[in-house]
Structures are given as structure tokens and as C-alpha cells.
C-alpha positions in Angstrom: 10.2 34.9 33.5 10.6 36.7 36.1 11.0 35.5 39.7 9.5 37.9 42.4 9.8 35.2 44.9 14.1 35.0 45.2 14.5 38.5 47.5 11.5 40.7 46.8 9.0 41.4 44.7 9.7 43.6 41.4 7.9 46.9 41.4 4.6 47.7 38.5 7.0 50.1 37.0 10.1 47.4 36.5 7.5 44.8 35.3 6.3 47.5 32.9 9.7 48.3 31.8 10.4 44.4 31.1 6.8 44.3 29.1 7.9 47.2 26.9 12.0 45.5 26.4 10.1 42.1 25.8 7.7 44.1 22.9 10.4 45.4 21.3 11.9 41.9 21.6 9.2 40.6 19.3 8.7 38.7 22.5 4.6 38.3 23.5 4.6 36.3 26.7 5.7 37.4 30.5 5.3 34.9 32.9 5.6 36.2 36.7 6.8 33.2 39.4 5.2 33.1 42.2 5.5 31.0 45.2 3.5 33.5 48.2 3.8 37.0 46.3 0.4 37.7 45.6 -3.0 38.6 48.2 -4.6 36.4 49.1 -7.8 37.7 50.8 -8.1 36.1 54.2 -4.4 35.2 54.3 -2.5 38.3 55.8 0.7 36.1 55.6 1.1 35.7 52.5 3.4 38.1 51.2 4.7 39.5 54.5 7.8 38.7 53.8 8.8 39.3 50.5 6.0 41.8 49.4 3.2 40.8 47.4 1.4 42.2 44.6 -2.5 43.2 45.0 -5.5 41.7 43.0 -5.5 46.0 41.1 -1.8 45.7 40.5 -2.0 42.2 38.8 -4.9 43.8 36.8 -2.6 47.0 36.1 -0.2 44.6 34.5 -1.8 42.8 32.6 -4.2 45.5 31.2 -0.5 47.0 30.3 0.9 44.1 28.5 -2.0 43.5 27.0 -1.5 46.7 25.2 1.7 45.6 23.8 0.2 42.3 23.0 2.2 40.3 25.7 0.3 36.9 27.8 1.0 38.1 31.0 0.7 35.0 33.1 1.2 34.5 36.9 2.8 30.8 38.1 1.5 30.4 41.1 4.2 27.4 42.8 2.5 27.5 46.3 2.5 24.4 46.8 5.7 23.1 45.2 6.0 25.0 48.7 4.4 24.6 51.1 6.6 24.8 54.2 7.1 28.3 53.8 2.8 28.5 54.3 2.5 26.0 56.8 4.7 28.3 59.1 2.0 30.8 59.6 -0.7 30.7 62.4 -3.6 28.2 62.6 -2.7 25.9 59.8 -1.2 22.8 62.3 -5.0 21.7 61.7 -4.2 21.3 58.0 -0.4 19.8 58.2 0.7 16.9 57.7 4.8 17.6 58.3 7.1 20.1 56.8 5.2 20.5 53.0 2.5 17.8 52.8 -1.3 18.9 53.7 -3.4 16.5 55.8 -5.3 14.7 52.3 -9.1 14.1 53.4 -9.7 16.6 55.8 -12.7 18.3 55.4 -10.5 21.6 56.4 -7.6 21.6 53.5 -10.0 21.1 50.8 -11.4 24.6 52.5 -7.8 25.9 52.8 -6.9 24.8 48.6 -10.2 25.5 47.1 
């Protein structure tokens, strides 16, 4: 598992390098631990601090991993780290506390899905 949320995301080329190394070691899974380091349409703050992967980059890395028999698994951990996302403008209407959403509110359901 690569932690793509600590300081900055790995470059696509670095991930490809890790994929090649894993293939040499006989590994068949690479997990990318992400919090807010991926692109979400309509959410410009996702990845604005540490960088992010756009959809095409994730697809490129997935296709590359597949060539080596490696499954790329994005581990999206946003719900465990909502305090970062709920600081962004416009999120007060769905925020109950620092890292808790208002349950049962239509706006919350739209935000999650």
C-alpha cells in the first residue's frame, strides 16, 4: 500500500516504478491509500493541498498495473477524515460537528452520492 495522502501524491511515473518492482517480487496487488487526493467533479478543493490524481491518471496506472498482472486498488478513506473536507466553503449546511455529517438531511445524501 502506498500512502498518497501524507505529504503529496506520488507521480504517475513513480507509481509505475513501484508496479515494476512489485511485479519482480511476484506481488499481484497495489493499494493506493487516498484521503482527498483524487479528482471529484464539482469539488475543486479535493486535492488542492497535496495534489491529486485525475481520472485519466488513475486509469493509466490501472492499465499499466494490469500489464504486469497487478490489480490497482484505490483505498478511499474520506469518511474517516471528514474534518478536512468539511472545512471547505459550502459544507456548513451538511456539517453537524468537526467531522460528522448531519444524518437524514437531503443535502447530505446528495453530497455523499
